[in-house]
C-alpha positions as CSV (number, residue, x, y, z in Angstrom):
1,X,5.3,-8.8,3.9
2,X,6.3,-7.8,7.5
3,X,9.1,-9.6,9.2
4,X,8.1,-12.1,12.2
5,X,9.5,-11.5,15.5
6,X,9.2,-13.2,18.9
7,X,7.0,-12.2,21.7
8,X,9.4,-10.3,24.6
9,X,9.8,-7.3,26.6
10,X,12.2,-4.7,25.8
11,X,14.7,-3.1,28.2
12,X,16.2,0.4,28.0
13,X,19.6,-1.5,27.2
14,X,18.0,-3.3,24.2
15,X,17.1,0.1,22.8
16,X,20.5,1.6,23.1
17,X,22.2,-1.2,21.4
18,X,19.5,-0.9,18.8
19,X,20.4,2.6,18.2
20,X,24.0,1.8,18.0
21,X,23.4,-1.0,15.5
22,X,21.4,0.9,13.1
23,X,24.0,3.5,13.1
24,X,26.3,0.8,12.0
25,X,24.1,-0.5,9.4
26,X,23.8,3.0,8.1
27,X,27.5,3.2,7.7
28,X,27.5,-0.1,5.9
29,X,24.9,0.9,3.6
30,X,26.7,4.1,2.7
31,X,29.8,2.2,2.0
32,X,27.9,-0.2,-0.3
33,X,26.5,2.8,-2.3
34,X,30.1,4.3,-2.6
35,X,31.5,1.1,-3.8
36,X,28.5,0.1,-6.1
37,X,27.7,-3.1,-4.6
38,X,24.1,-3.4,-6.0
39,X,22.6,-5.7,-8.6
40,X,20.6,-3.8,-11.0
41,X,21.2,-5.5,-14.3
42,X,18.2,-7.2,-14.2
43,X,15.4,-5.1,-12.9
44,X,12.3,-6.7,-11.7
45,X,8.6,-5.8,-10.7
46,X,6.8,-7.2,-7.8
47,X,3.3,-7.5,-6.4
48,X,1.7,-7.8,-2.8
49,X,-2.0,-7.7,-2.5
50,X,-3.6,-7.7,1.0
51,X,-7.3,-9.3,1.1
52,X,-10.3,-9.7,3.4
53,X,-11.9,-12.8,4.6
54,X,-15.8,-12.7,4.8
55,X,-18.3,-15.5,5.4
56,X,-21.0,-16.4,2.9
57,X,-23.3,-13.4,4.2
58,X,-20.2,-10.8,3.6
59,X,-19.5,-10.4,7.0
60,X,-15.8,-10.7,8.2
61,X,-14.6,-13.9,9.0
62,X,-11.8,-14.3,11.6
63,X,-10.0,-17.3,10.0
64,X,-6.9,-16.3,8.8
65,X,-5.0,-19.0,10.6
66,X,-7.2,-21.9,9.4
67,X,-7.3,-20.4,6.0
68,X,-3.6,-20.2,5.7
69,X,-2.9,-23.7,6.8
70,X,-5.7,-24.8,4.1
71,X,-3.7,-22.8,1.5
72,X,-0.4,-24.4,2.7
73,X,1.6,-21.8,0.0
74,X,4.5,-19.7,1.4
75,X,3.8,-16.8,-0.9
76,X,0.4,-16.3,1.5
77,X,1.1,-14.9,4.9
78,X,-0.9,-13.4,8.0
79,X,-1.6,-9.7,8.2
80,X,-2.6,-7.6,11.2
81,X,-6.2,-8.9,11.6
82,X,-7.4,-12.2,11.8
83,X,-9.9,-11.3,8.8
84,X,-6.8,-10.3,6.6
85,X,-4.2,-12.3,4.3
86,X,-1.7,-11.3,2.1
87,X,-0.3,-12.7,-1.1
88,X,3.3,-12.1,-2.6
89,X,3.1,-12.6,-6.2
90,X,6.7,-13.8,-7.4
91,X,8.6,-11.0,-8.9
92,X,9.0,-10.7,-12.7
93,X,12.0,-9.6,-14.7
94,X,10.0,-7.2,-16.9
95,X,6.5,-6.4,-17.5
96,X,6.2,-8.2,-20.8
97,X,7.8,-11.4,-19.6
98,X,5.7,-14.2,-20.8
99,X,3.2,-12.4,-22.8
100,X,0.6,-9.7,-22.1
101,X,-1.7,-12.1,-20.1
102,X,0.7,-14.2,-18.2
103,X,0.8,-12.0,-14.9
104,X,-2.8,-11.6,-15.0
105,X,-3.3,-15.4,-15.4
106,X,-0.6,-16.1,-12.5
107,X,-2.3,-13.8,-10.0
108,X,-5.9,-15.2,-11.0
109,X,-4.6,-18.8,-10.5
110,X,-3.3,-18.1,-7.2
111,X,-6.5,-16.2,-6.1
112,X,-8.7,-18.9,-7.5
113,X,-6.6,-21.7,-5.6
114,X,-6.8,-19.7,-2.3
115,X,-10.5,-19.0,-2.6
116,X,-11.1,-22.9,-3.3
117,X,-9.3,-23.8,0.1
118,X,-11.0,-20.9,2.0
119,X,-14.5,-21.8,0.7
120,X,-14.2,-25.3,2.2
121,X,-13.8,-23.8,5.5
122,X,-16.6,-21.4,4.8
123,X,-14.5,-18.2,4.1
124,X,-14.2,-16.3,0.8
125,X,-11.4,-13.8,-0.3
126,X,-12.3,-10.1,-1.3
127,X,-10.1,-7.4,-2.6
128,X,-11.2,-4.0,-1.4
129,X,-9.6,-1.1,0.4
130,X,-11.8,-1.3,3.5
131,X,-14.3,-4.2,4.0
132,X,-17.8,-2.3,4.0
133,X,-19.3,-4.6,6.6
134,X,-16.7,-4.1,9.4
135,X,-18.4,-2.9,12.4
136,X,-16.1,-1.1,15.4
137,X,-16.7,-4.4,17.7
138,X,-14.8,-6.2,14.8
139,X,-11.7,-4.4,15.1
140,X,-11.2,-5.1,18.8
141,X,-8.1,-6.7,20.5
142,X,-9.7,-10.1,19.8
143,X,-9.4,-9.6,16.2
144,X,-5.5,-8.9,16.4
145,X,-3.5,-11.6,14.2
146,X,-1.9,-14.3,16.3
147,X,1.6,-13.6,14.9
148,X,3.5,-12.2,17.7
149,X,4.9,-9.3,15.4
150,X,1.6,-7.7,15.7
151,X,0.9,-8.0,19.0
152,X,4.4,-6.6,20.1
153,X,3.9,-3.9,17.5
154,X,0.5,-3.1,19.3
155,X,2.1,-3.0,22.8
156,X,4.9,-0.7,21.7
157,X,2.6,1.8,19.6
158,X,0.7,2.3,23.0
159,X,3.5,2.3,25.0
160,X,4.7,5.4,22.9
161,X,1.4,7.0,22.9
162,X,0.2,6.8,26.5
163,X,-3.3,6.9,25.4
164,X,-6.1,5.6,23.2
165,X,-6.0,6.3,19.4
166,X,-8.5,8.9,18.2
167,X,-9.9,8.4,14.8
168,X,-11.7,11.3,13.6
169,X,-13.2,11.7,9.9
170,X,-15.5,14.0,8.0
171,X,-16.9,13.1,4.9
172,X,-20.6,12.5,3.7
173,X,-20.9,11.2,7.1
174,X,-19.1,12.3,10.6
175,X,-16.8,9.6,12.5
176,X,-15.4,10.1,15.9
177,X,-14.4,7.3,17.8
178,X,-11.5,5.8,19.9
179,X,-9.6,2.6,19.8
180,X,-7.4,1.0,22.5
181,X,-5.6,-1.4,20.0
182,X,-4.0,-0.7,16.6
183,X,-6.5,-3.4,15.1
184,X,-8.3,-0.5,13.0
185,X,-5.2,-0.4,10.9
186,X,-6.3,-4.0,9.6
187,X,-9.4,-2.4,7.9
188,X,-7.0,-0.9,5.4
189,X,-6.0,-3.5,2.8
190,X,-3.9,-2.4,-0.2
191,X,-1.9,-3.4,-3.3
192,X,1.7,-2.7,-3.3
193,X,3.9,-2.6,-6.5
194,X,7.5,-3.1,-6.4
195,X,10.2,-1.9,-9.0
196,X,13.8,-2.7,-8.5
197,X,16.0,0.0,-9.5
198,X,19.8,0.8,-9.3
199,X,21.0,3.3,-6.6
200,X,21.6,5.9,-8.9
201,X,18.1,5.9,-10.6
202,X,16.4,5.3,-7.2
203,X,15.9,9.2,-6.1
204,X,14.3,9.7,-9.6
205,X,11.9,7.0,-9.4
206,X,11.0,7.7,-5.7
207,X,10.4,11.4,-6.7
208,X,8.3,10.5,-9.7
209,X,6.4,7.9,-7.6
210,X,5.9,10.6,-4.9
211,X,4.7,13.1,-7.5
212,X,1.9,11.0,-9.1
213,X,0.7,9.5,-5.6
214,X,-2.6,11.7,-5.6
215,X,-3.2,10.8,-9.2
216,X,-3.1,7.0,-8.5
217,X,-5.3,7.4,-5.7
218,X,-7.8,9.5,-7.5
219,X,-8.1,6.9,-10.2
220,X,-8.2,3.8,-8.1
221,X,-10.3,4.8,-4.9
222,X,-12.2,1.9,-3.4
223,X,-12.6,2.7,0.2
224,X,-15.6,4.9,0.9
225,X,-17.1,3.2,3.9
226,X,-15.9,2.6,7.5
227,X,-17.8,1.4,10.5
228,X,-21.1,1.7,8.3
229,X,-20.1,5.7,7.7
230,X,-19.7,7.1,3.9
231,X,-16.4,9.2,4.5
232,X,-13.8,9.9,2.0
233,X,-13.7,8.0,-1.5
234,X,-10.2,6.6,0.0
235,X,-10.9,6.7,3.5
236,X,-7.8,3.9,3.9
237,X,-5.3,6.7,3.5
238,X,-6.7,9.0,6.6
239,X,-7.6,5.8,8.6
240,X,-4.2,4.5,8.3
241,X,-2.4,7.6,9.1
242,X,-4.6,8.0,12.3
243,X,-4.6,4.3,13.3
244,X,-0.8,3.8,13.5
245,X,-0.1,7.3,14.9
246,X,2.5,6.8,18.0
247,X,2.2,10.7,19.0
248,X,-0.3,12.2,21.5
249,X,-1.5,15.5,20.7
250,X,1.1,17.5,22.8
251,X,3.9,15.8,20.5
252,X,1.8,16.3,17.3
253,X,1.8,20.0,17.9
254,X,5.5,19.9,18.5
255,X,6.2,18.9,14.7
256,X,7.2,15.3,15.4
257,X,6.7,13.3,12.3
258,X,4.0,10.6,11.9
259,X,4.9,7.1,11.3
260,X,2.5,7.0,8.5
261,X,4.3,9.5,6.4
262,X,4.5,11.3,2.9
263,X,7.9,12.7,3.8
264,X,8.8,16.3,3.4
265,X,11.1,16.9,0.8
266,X,12.4,15.5,-2.7
267,X,15.4,13.3,-2.2
268,X,19.0,13.0,-4.2
269,X,19.9,9.6,-2.7
270,X,18.3,6.6,-1.3
271,X,20.4,7.3,1.8
272,X,18.4,10.4,2.5
273,X,15.4,8.0,3.4
274,X,17.1,5.4,5.7
275,X,19.0,8.3,7.3
276,X,15.8,10.3,8.0
277,X,14.4,7.0,9.3
278,X,16.9,6.7,11.9
279,X,17.1,10.4,12.8
280,X,13.4,10.9,13.3
281,X,11.8,7.8,14.4
282,X,12.4,6.1,17.8
283,X,12.6,2.2,17.4
284,X,9.5,0.2,18.0
285,X,10.8,-3.2,17.7
286,X,14.6,-2.9,19.0
287,X,15.5,-6.5,18.2
288,X,19.5,-6.7,17.6
289,X,20.8,-9.4,15.2
290,X,24.2,-11.1,16.0
291,X,25.7,-10.0,12.3
292,X,27.8,-7.0,12.3
293,X,27.3,-5.3,9.0
294,X,30.8,-3.7,8.9
295,X,32.6,-7.0,9.7
296,X,30.4,-8.7,7.2
297,X,31.7,-6.2,4.2
298,X,35.3,-6.5,5.4
299,X,35.0,-10.2,4.8
300,X,33.4,-9.9,1.4
301,X,30.0,-10.6,2.3
302,X,26.7,-9.1,1.8
303,X,25.0,-7.6,5.1
304,X,21.4,-8.0,5.8
305,X,21.4,-4.8,7.5
306,X,18.6,-6.5,9.9
307,X,18.2,-3.5,12.5
308,X,17.8,-1.2,9.5
309,X,15.3,-3.2,7.5
310,X,13.1,-4.0,10.5
311,X,13.1,-0.4,11.7
312,X,12.1,0.8,8.0
313,X,9.1,-1.8,8.3
314,X,7.7,0.2,11.3
315,X,7.8,3.6,9.1
316,X,4.9,3.7,6.7
317,X,5.9,5.6,4.0
318,X,3.4,5.8,1.0
319,X,6.3,5.2,-1.2
320,X,8.7,3.2,1.0
321,X,12.5,2.3,0.0
322,X,13.5,-1.4,0.4
323,X,16.8,-2.9,0.8
324,X,16.8,-6.6,0.4
325,X,19.3,-9.3,-0.3
326,X,18.3,-12.1,-2.9
327,X,20.5,-14.9,-4.1
328,X,23.4,-13.3,-2.3
329,X,23.3,-9.9,-4.2
330,X,21.8,-6.8,-2.4
331,X,19.1,-4.8,-4.4
332,X,17.0,-1.6,-3.8
333,X,13.5,-1.4,-4.8
334,X,10.6,1.4,-4.6
335,X,7.5,-0.1,-2.9
336,X,4.6,2.1,-4.0
337,X,1.9,1.5,-1.2
338,X,-0.8,4.3,-1.9
339,X,-3.4,2.0,-3.8
340,X,-6.4,0.0,-2.2
341,X,-6.7,-3.5,-2.8
342,X,-9.1,-4.6,-5.9
343,X,-11.6,-4.2,-7.3
344,X,-10.6,-6.8,-9.8
345,X,-7.3,-8.5,-11.1
346,X,-8.1,-6.7,-14.4
347,X,-8.2,-3.1,-12.4
348,X,-5.1,-4.0,-10.5
349,X,-3.0,-4.8,-13.6
350,X,-4.5,-1.4,-15.2
351,X,-3.2,0.3,-12.1
352,X,0.2,-1.3,-12.4
353,X,0.6,-0.3,-16.0
354,X,-0.3,3.1,-15.6
355,X,2.1,3.4,-12.5
356,X,5.1,1.7,-14.0
357,X,4.6,3.3,-17.5
358,X,4.3,6.8,-16.0
359,X,7.0,6.6,-13.7
360,X,9.2,5.5,-16.5
361,X,8.4,8.4,-18.5
362,X,8.8,10.8,-15.9
363,X,12.2,9.7,-15.0
364,X,13.2,10.1,-18.7
365,X,12.1,13.7,-18.8
366,X,15.0,16.2,-19.2
367,X,13.4,18.4,-16.8
368,X,11.7,16.5,-14.2
369,X,8.1,17.3,-12.5
370,X,9.6,17.4,-9.1
371,X,11.9,20.3,-10.4
372,X,8.7,22.2,-11.4
373,X,6.4,21.3,-8.5
374,X,6.5,21.8,-4.7
375,X,6.7,18.8,-2.3
376,X,3.8,20.1,-0.5
377,X,1.8,20.2,-3.6
378,X,2.1,16.5,-4.3
379,X,1.4,15.8,-0.6
380,X,-1.8,18.0,-0.8
381,X,-2.7,16.1,-4.1
382,X,-2.7,12.8,-2.2
383,X,-5.2,14.0,0.6
384,X,-7.4,15.8,-2.0
385,X,-7.6,12.6,-4.1
386,X,-8.4,10.5,-1.1
387,X,-11.2,12.9,-0.2
388,X,-12.7,13.3,-3.5
389,X,-11.7,10.5,-5.6
390,X,-12.0,10.6,-9.4
391,X,-13.8,14.0,-8.8
392,X,-10.6,15.5,-7.5
393,X,-9.2,18.6,-8.9
394,X,-5.3,18.1,-8.7
395,X,-2.4,20.5,-9.3
396,X,0.1,19.7,-12.1
397,X,2.9,22.0,-13.2
398,X,1.9,23.9,-16.5
399,X,-1.9,22.8,-16.1
400,X,-2.5,24.4,-12.8
401,X,-5.8,22.7,-10.8
402,X,-7.5,20.8,-13.0
403,X,-9.9,17.7,-12.7
404,X,-8.0,14.4,-12.4
405,X,-9.7,12.7,-15.1
406,X,-8.7,15.5,-17.6
407,X,-5.2,15.9,-16.3
408,X,-4.8,11.9,-16.9
409,X,-6.6,11.9,-20.5
410,X,-4.8,15.0,-21.8
411,X,-1.1,14.8,-20.2
412,X,-0.5,11.5,-18.0
413,X,-2.0,8.8,-20.2
414,X,0.1,9.4,-23.2
415,X,3.1,9.6,-21.1
416,X,2.3,6.3,-19.4
417,X,2.0,4.6,-23.2
418,X,5.3,6.2,-23.6
419,X,7.0,4.7,-20.5
420,X,5.5,1.3,-21.3
421,X,6.5,1.5,-25.0
422,X,10.3,2.4,-23.7
423,X,10.1,-0.5,-21.3
424,X,9.3,-2.8,-24.4
425,X,5.5,-3.3,-24.2
426,X,4.2,-2.9,-27.8
427,X,0.7,-1.2,-28.4
428,X,-1.1,-4.5,-28.6
429,X,0.1,-4.9,-25.1
430,X,-0.6,-1.6,-23.8
431,X,-4.1,-0.8,-25.1
432,X,-6.1,-3.3,-23.1
433,X,-4.4,-2.2,-19.8
434,X,-4.2,1.6,-20.0
435,X,-7.8,1.3,-21.8
436,X,-9.1,0.6,-18.6
437,X,-7.6,3.8,-17.2
438,X,-9.0,5.8,-20.1
439,X,-12.4,4.5,-19.8
440,X,-12.5,5.0,-15.8
441,X,-11.7,8.7,-16.6
442,X,-14.1,9.0,-19.6
443,X,-17.0,7.5,-17.5
444,X,-16.0,9.2,-14.3
445,X,-16.3,5.6,-12.4
446,X,-14.1,3.6,-10.3
447,X,-14.7,1.2,-7.3
448,X,-15.5,3.9,-4.6
449,X,-18.2,5.6,-6.6
450,X,-19.8,2.0,-7.6
451,X,-19.8,1.1,-3.9
452,X,-21.3,4.5,-3.0
453,X,-24.1,4.5,-5.6
454,X,-24.8,0.8,-5.0
455,X,-25.5,1.5,-1.3
456,X,-27.7,4.2,-1.8
457,X,-29.6,2.3,-4.3
458,X,-30.1,-0.5,-2.0
459,X,-31.1,1.8,1.0
460,X,-33.8,3.1,-1.5
461,X,-34.7,6.2,0.6
462,X,-34.4,4.4,4.0
463,X,-36.2,1.2,3.2
464,X,-33.0,-0.8,4.1
465,X,-30.8,0.1,6.9
466,X,-27.3,1.0,6.2
467,X,-25.5,-2.0,7.5
468,X,-27.6,-4.4,5.5
469,X,-27.4,-2.1,2.6
470,X,-23.6,-2.5,2.9
471,X,-23.8,-6.3,3.4
472,X,-25.8,-6.7,0.2
473,X,-23.4,-4.5,-1.7
474,X,-20.5,-6.6,-0.4
475,X,-22.0,-9.7,-2.0
476,X,-22.8,-8.1,-5.4
477,X,-19.2,-6.5,-5.1
478,X,-17.6,-10.2,-4.6
479,X,-19.9,-11.3,-7.9
480,X,-18.5,-8.8,-10.0
481,X,-15.1,-9.2,-8.7
482,X,-14.9,-12.9,-9.6
483,X,-16.2,-11.9,-13.1
484,X,-13.0,-9.7,-13.6
485,X,-14.7,-7.1,-15.4
486,X,-13.2,-3.6,-14.5
487,X,-15.3,-1.8,-12.1
488,X,-16.2,1.2,-14.5
489,X,-18.4,-1.4,-16.1
490,X,-20.3,-2.3,-13.1
491,X,-24.0,-1.9,-13.2
492,X,-25.9,-0.4,-10.1
493,X,-29.3,-2.2,-10.0
């Protein structure tokens, strides 16, 4: 969840003081790492899901404020667009807490409650990477959330750019357009898996998450359409990269890093990531807190590191480091942000089981994958997977370039089983979850492929126009989403 900020205008002095406070936060963070002050005896997993709001016809519904008021639950919050919401599922101490079905039931209960409240207002919730019925006119400034954080962020992005955003994508179709707000980013709705780890373990888990990002996206791609165009299988990846880019063209060619960032190297400490954030990226929201983090440490307290964490929230790493304080104890999390929302809760939990199991197994290996794989190869895998989805060919050490489904079935799925077993999940619990991943690979089907095939089926060789086909597909999608049958089983008829 993003942190709320007030509406305001920033001065040059604000930016100078903010830079100084971020350095103080870095110094305090380094000291906390040296003094081993972090909570990690009870590792936790967590989940955030971003959703779209649609009306009864499958068109975007700009009703987030009213729907949030109706849901009346602090687990729900606004997102960038007025057609978005986000739910933060309470963290769990372990994957197996409460039995194999308890997390799924908790998520479904929360979503069903929210759907009931939204439906009373004529709106419905949809889990999908990009809402297929969005038109470019739906992501104008009028669609920007009423939350002052997003309006301020919008102002600062365009102040840094000095020109409109260019969105340029080549897929099955070709898209060339400009945007005068960051609202196209709101088209990108994701699933975010959190994993709390110790400072010592953090680099290994982050490196492992980076190494498998492309595999995750290939398996779970669910965003093939944008503004009526069929583009990449996971169009959300390049769209998010372009829709928040603070760099005009001249700055890009100088090698300045983008704010949506895979990174550029494997790490040896979590400090590396926060230090890079301060070193490479100017502040977008230079809001200073009253707390002095070093004074707080000297007095025996735990600092919030407010400036550092706010800055971290405006740098969109696909695997983001998170520092937080809960119950008076500081902790660290890896926030895995590469996956789209949906299609179903069953698919979401299968994706989570694969991610948690595979990263755990890779962390335990004597010769880790990141010591045998270049960082650039991992990044290339991500974009190849986003373009081609489950049909992508990905690089893996010892295997070379192989089809994603073959790589998962032969090498990575057994590792995911192994990692979940190490984590305490027995076969009776693992099989239903990872069985969904297995069947996606066997059938070669996921949400993106179903959407594409369904739209072409409805179009019938031109008998129905593209937007109407997308609208009808969206209604079918919502029907199957509520049935909670994994997307590889969805019919095209």
